[in-house]
N, C-alpha and C positions, 0 to 999 in steps of 0.2 A: 361401216367401211362395205357398202352394198354396190354391187356394179350391175347397174341397169341391164347392160348387152347380155349377162347370164342371167338373168333373172328368168325361172322357167315359165312359159306361157300358161296361163290361166285354163283354157280349154282343153289344151293338149294336158296338162296335170290331172284335170278330173276325166278324161278319156282315158288315159293311162293307170288310173287311179293311184294318184300319187297322195301323199300326206299335204292337208291344207296347210300348215303350219311354215314346211320346208319345202314342198312341191318335189320332195327328191325322193322319200322314202316311201316304200310300195306299202299300201294299205292291206292287202291279202297275202297271205303266205303262198298259195298257188296263182298262178297266171290263168289257169284254167277256170274259167266260171262254170263249165258244164260238169266238171267233177261235182255231181251234186252232194257227196258225203261231204265236201270241203268246201261248198258255196260260200260260207260266211266263215271261214277258217282264217281268222285275224290274227295278228301279234296285239297283245294289250297296248303297246305304244311303240312311235315310229323308231324303227333301228336306226336313223340318222338324227333325229331332234330330240327323242323324246317325246313327243307329243301324244299324251293318253289317246285313246281312241273312242271308248266308250265314255261319255263326260259325267254320266251318272246313271244309276239303276233304271231299265226302262228305256233309255235314249234311243234306242232304235226303232218305238213302235212310231215316232213321227214319219219314218221312211215309206211309212203306205201311202201317206200323201203324196209323196214325191214320185213314187214308184206309179201310181195312177195317173199322176200328170203326164209322166212320159209315156205311158200307153196310150193315152188321149192323144197325144201331140204326134206319136207315130203312127194311129190310126189315120189322124187327120193327113198328114204327110203322104201314107200309102193312099189314101183315098184321092187325094188332089194328083197325084203321080198317076193313079187307076185312071182318074178322068181325063186327063191331060193325052195320055198314051193310047187308052183303049175307049174311053167313053162310056157314059152310063145312058141306060134306056130303061124306059118301063116296058118295052117292048119283048124283051128278051130277059135273058138271066144274068146280065153282066154283074149286076150289082150282087148279087148271091157269090159268084164268083170271087168277086172282090172282098166279099165278107168271109167267105171260106180261106182265102189265101191270108188275109190280114188275121183271123184267127191262129192258123199254123205257124205265122211268122212271129205272133206275140208269144205263143207257147214256145217256140224255139226260142227266142229271146230272152224268154222271162230269168234264167239265171243271170244274164250278164246286166239286165233292167234292174233286178234285185242290188246286185251288186254295185251298179251306177247310182242308185237312189240313196244308198249307205254315204258314197261319197258326195254328191251333191247336198245331202242334208250336213253331214259336218262341216260341207264350206260355207254353209249358212252361219256357223257359230265360231268358227276358229279361222282367224285371219293370218294371212301369208307373213312372214316376219323375214325380209332380207337378212337380217342380221342374227339369224336362229342359232348358228353355231358358235357365237360368242355369248350369247343368252344361256344356252345349253351348257358350256363350261362353267358360266358363273353358279348355275344351278347346282351343277356337280360338286362344286367348290363350298357351296354353302352347306351340301348335304353333308359332306366329309368331314366340314370343320364341326357340325353340329353332333355327328357321331363320336369325334373326337372329346367332345365336350362333356359327353356323358359316359 
């Protein structure tokens, strides 16, 4: 019984770092990625649907590739914006100013990019389920019945 109108938007769910299974539960305990002591502080599973976030030991190692791709994409975007708005020339230092600005931007955004790379990586492996609430209830009922049998 899914309602298409209430289906959370994929891009918005990724940018707001929501669970890929239900697109409603938060993937991080803190909304502030610049609190560096808690940058990767995540619950074990989604509070909304119960989806585990770390699918296997060492799962997050693959996020390095996603983080690299995000950094390259951001660098290309800033280069294009700089080229269109300011221009590039071999006659002056505009290229070096772009490079310095881009490096500072990447350093400042790195905590957010690392979190975002985890979210995107998990979205590769976990599909959205519009009926997650019903499936979660069935799983809980099965677990409860299994506990009572033993």
